[in-house]
N, C-alpha and C positions, 0 to 999 in steps of 0.2 A: 559469375553469373550462371544461372540455370537456363539452358536453351528451352524454347517452347516445346512442349510435349515430352520432355525428358522425365523419367521416373526417378523420384527420390524416395527415401525410406520414410522420412518424417518431415512434416511441415509444422513449424511452431509459429503461430500468429500472435504477435505482440512482443515488442522489444523492451518491456520493463524488466525489473530484476527477476520476476518469476519466469518470463519467457526466456531470458538469457540463461538463467540457471538451469532450467529444464533442457534447453537445447544442448548445453555443455554436458549435462548429465547423460543424456541419451547417447551422445557421441563418445564420451569417455568411459562411462560406467556400464552402459548397456550394449555397446558395440555396434550401434547403428552407423554405417559408413557415410551415408548421404543425408545430412540434416540441413534443412533450409529454414532460416528464421526470417520472417517478413514483418516489417514495422512500417506503419503508414506515416509516421513522423520522420523528419530529416535526421534524427539522431536517436541513439538508444537512451533509455531511462529519462526521457524528456517530458513525460506527462505525469501519470499517477505516482510513479516511483519518486519523482522530484517534488511535485506540488502537494506536499503534506507536511506534517509537523516534524518529520525527521527524528522521531523518537524510537529508540531501541527499547522496546517494552521489557520490563522485568516482572510483570504481574501486578504491580500496584494499582493499575488503572481499572481493575476488574473485580472489585470486592463482591459484586453480585453475580459473577460467573466464575466459579471456582475452576472449571475445566479450562477456560481461556487463560486465567491467571496462571494455572499450573503449567500449561503448555508454554506460556511466555517464559516462565522460569527455566524450563528445560532448554528452550531455544536461545535464550539470552546469551549464555556462555558460548554456544556454538557460533553464533553470529559474531561475537567479539573476537573469538579465536580465528574464524575464517577471514574476516575483513578488518584486521587491527588498524590498518592505515586509514580506513574510512570512519573509524569510531572516535568521536570527540568525548574525552573524559574529564577535561580540565575545567569543570564547573561543579558547583554544589547543587544537588537536586533536592528540592523541598516538596513535601506534600502537606498541605494544611487542611484541616477539617473544619468546616463551617459550623457555627453554633446552631443555626436555624436552617431548615429546608434541606439538610444533608440526609441522604438515605443511609448513612452509616455514622456512628459516633466515633470519637477518637479511640475509645477503648475497643470498639468492634474492629476498627481498621487495624489497630496494633495487633489484635489477636489474629486477624486474617493474615497479616504478613508473616507472623510466626508459623501459622498453619501451612503456608506455601513455601516456607524457608527463605523468605526475602529479608535482606538486611534492613534494619530500621532502628533509629534511636531518636530521642527527643532533641530538638534543635536548641542551641544555646540562646541566651538572652538577646544577644545582638541580632540574631535572625528573627526571633520572636518580635522584636521591636519594629520590624518592617511592616507588620500586619496590624490591622485595627482589632484590638483585643476584645472589643464588644461583639465582634462578628466571627472571630476565629477561636475555636475551642482549643486546638493544639496544633503544633507544627513539628514535623518529623524530617530528619535527614535520611535519605534513602540512596540506593545505588541504582542509578538509571542514566543512560547515555544518549547522545545524539549521533546521527550518521551524516556523512557528507556524500551527497549523491554524485558529485563530480568525481570523487574517487571511485565510487561503485561503477560509474559509467566507464571510466578508464579500465578498471578490472574487466568489465564485460567485453570491451573491444579486444583486449589482449587474450582473454580466455577463449572467446569464440574463434579467434584466429589460431590459437594453439591447438584447439581440439578439432579444427577443420570444418567448423560450421560455416556454411555459406550465409551471407546476410544481404537482404534486400531492404534498403531504406526508402522512404518516400513512396511506398507501394501499398496499395489497399487491396485486401481480399474481398471480393463481392459475394462469392457463393462457395458452399461446400456441398459436393454431390457424391452419390454412390455410383460407381462404375464397375464393370467386370474386372475383378482382380484387386479392387481396392477403392480408393477415394480420389477425388479430383477437386482442386481449388481453382477458381477463376480469378485472375488478377485484373485490376482496372486498367483500361487503356491509358497509355502515357505517351506524351510527346509525339503524337501522330502514329505511334506504333500500335499494331493490333492487340486486342486483349489476349492475355496469355493463359494457357491451361497448364497446370502442374499436376501430374499424377503422383500418388503416394500411397503408402500403406497406413500411415497414421497422421492424424491432425490433432494438434494440441492448441485449443482455443484459449489463449491467455490474454484476452483483450480487455479485461477488467470491465469497464462500463459498456463496452461494445459486444458483450458476450452473445447477445441475441440479434445482432444486426447482420445476419447472413441470409442470403437467398439459397436456392437450390433445395436440397433434401434436408438441410439442417432443421431439426425439429424444435429448437429452443430448449432452454433449461427447464427441468421439472420444478426446481426450487424457485419460488417467487423472489424477485429482486426489487429493491427500492433504490431510486436514483435521487441524488441531491446535488444541487448546485451549491458549492461551498466556497467560503472565502477564508484564506489564511492571511492575516495581516502581517506584514514585515515591518519591524520597528527597530530604531536605534535605542537600545535600553539605556536609561540613566546609569551613571557610574556605580551607584549603590546596588544596582540589580544586574550589572553587566556579567558577572561571573556566576550567575544563578540560573536555574531552571525552576519554575514554580507551577504547581498544580493545586488549585483549591477545589475540593470535592465534598460530597459526591451528589451531584444534582445539577441545577442550572448555573454552573460555575465556569471556570476558565483554566487555561494553561498558557504559560509563557515558556518557550524553549529556545535554546540556541539553534540557529539555522546555519550550520558551518559553511555551506556552499556559497553563501552571500555575506558571511561575517556579520549577520544580524540576528535578531530574535523573531520568532513567530509569536503571534498573539491570537488565540482562538477562544471562542466563547460558545458554550452549548446553545444559548438562545440566538446569537447573532451570526455565528459562522454558517449555519445552513440558511440559504436565501429562499429556496423553495424546493419542493420534492414531488415525485410522482411514482406510481407503480410502473415498473419497467414494461414496455410494450415493443414488439418487433418493429412496428411502424413509426416509432418515435425515437429518432437517433439522439442519444444523450449529448453527443459532442456538437450536434447542430443546435440543440437547445442552449448549450453553453455559449456557442459562438454568437447566437442571436440575442443573448441576454446583455443588458446594459452594463452590468458589472460595476455598479456604483458601490464604493466602499461603505461598510458599516463600522469602520474603526472608531469613530467618535462615540457611538453607542457602546461598543465594547469597552473602550477606555473609561467612560464614565462609570459603568458598573464595576469594572475591575478596581477602580480607584477607591471604591468604598471599602474594599478589603485590603488593598495594597496601595496606599496613598502615593508612593513614589512613582507609580506608573504614569501619573499626570505629567511627569517631566520627560517622558519618552517622546521620540520623534517618529511620526509615521513616514515610511519610505515608499512602500509599494504593497500590493496585494497579489496573492496567488489564487486565482479562481480556477476551480477544477470540479469535475464530477466525482462524487463519492458514491460508491455502490455498496449496499449492505443487504444481507439476507433478511427478508421480511419476518421470518420466524424468530429472529434475535433482537427485534426492536425493543422488547420489554426487559431483557436481562443484560443488555450490553455485551453479550457473548460475541466473539469474532472467530467462529470456526471456519475452516476452509470449505469451499464448494469444490467437490470433485465428482463430476458426473461422467459416466460412460453412456453413449447414446445407442441403444439397441438398433434403432433404424439406420444408424451409420456405424457399423462395426469398425473400430479403430479410431473413432473420434472421441476426444475427451474435452470437456469444458472445465476450466480451473479458475477459481477466484480465491484470493486471500484478503482478509481484512487488515492485516498488519504485515510489515516487511519481513518479520521473523517467521511468519506462517509458512514461508517457503520450505522449511524443513519438514513440516507436516505433509506438504505435497510430495516431497522426495520419498518420504516413508510410504505413502500410498503408491507411488510409481514403482517402488521396490517390490511390491506384491504382484505387479503385472508382468506378463510374459510378452516379449517382443521378438519377432522373427525378422531375419535379414532377407533382403532381395538378392537373388543370385547376381554375381558381378556382371554377367552378360546382358542384363536387362537395363 
């Protein structure tokens, strides 16, 4: 625990994979001795890091954003190497190109994969037979994996303990302010205890959808954000699809991926997964929007459309849905790019806001942090 009023060197707000990785990096690689990670949920990696498709991207998903695809290719091998126990490889991943309404043809997709150096080969007849040939131009076998958030959360707990990072769970940061000698964060009052102030030199805002939900002197991000309430359906896949991951693209189509932490598959659909969206505003708490939303599943609509392309999906069993807030940069809505957001706030020297659109983007963040200079607080402070 950090006593009230004590000075730490860095406060990391947000206990997803990004926040945990950054906190560990600051302590181990940058020599910051007193790092405090604050997470408002009761456990680490319990929100955005968990409530997603659990895909370890290898570039295939972004034929209209070469930079994002190429960065995924670079980061893919690093992710697999760093977290081998969390990576599920024992399935066949297929990408199928639709004959109509796709923004890329099969030939264009194959050429794109060769350009970024991603493995690709035509699927055999038995795999082709799973699809409605009148609607699917070509099917490819690719190299793409899924990750188990439960394993990543276990790693995070051990890593933070090993590197000496203090962790506060179930704690919400209300404000970030500038004070003489550095920064100050205000923590929400809990269990009848007074609100707590923590002084620090650096603040790393890794709150994903909550990036702009702080009072005090925090100015908000300069980059515009879009918030979406999304649904990831969890299904028991029929036997014929159990060992597969499938993406039909590129347009108003769908993906079905193994979801290792539940032993199920996710089903997402470009049209039905987003339930509603809005431009991010400081006075509109995205998590409150999600909590107040009815969260009625659209699985039936997803399944009906998917079955036109992949008939066997009609035999799947709906189990549950993961509803979550998805945050994207407004400037990338048109090209599907998923660059990181990495902003330093001149009005709050030492404060950084960080957002990644994919799990493997964390390496892009570490590269950016590697160019920053950090100073230690003397031991007697």
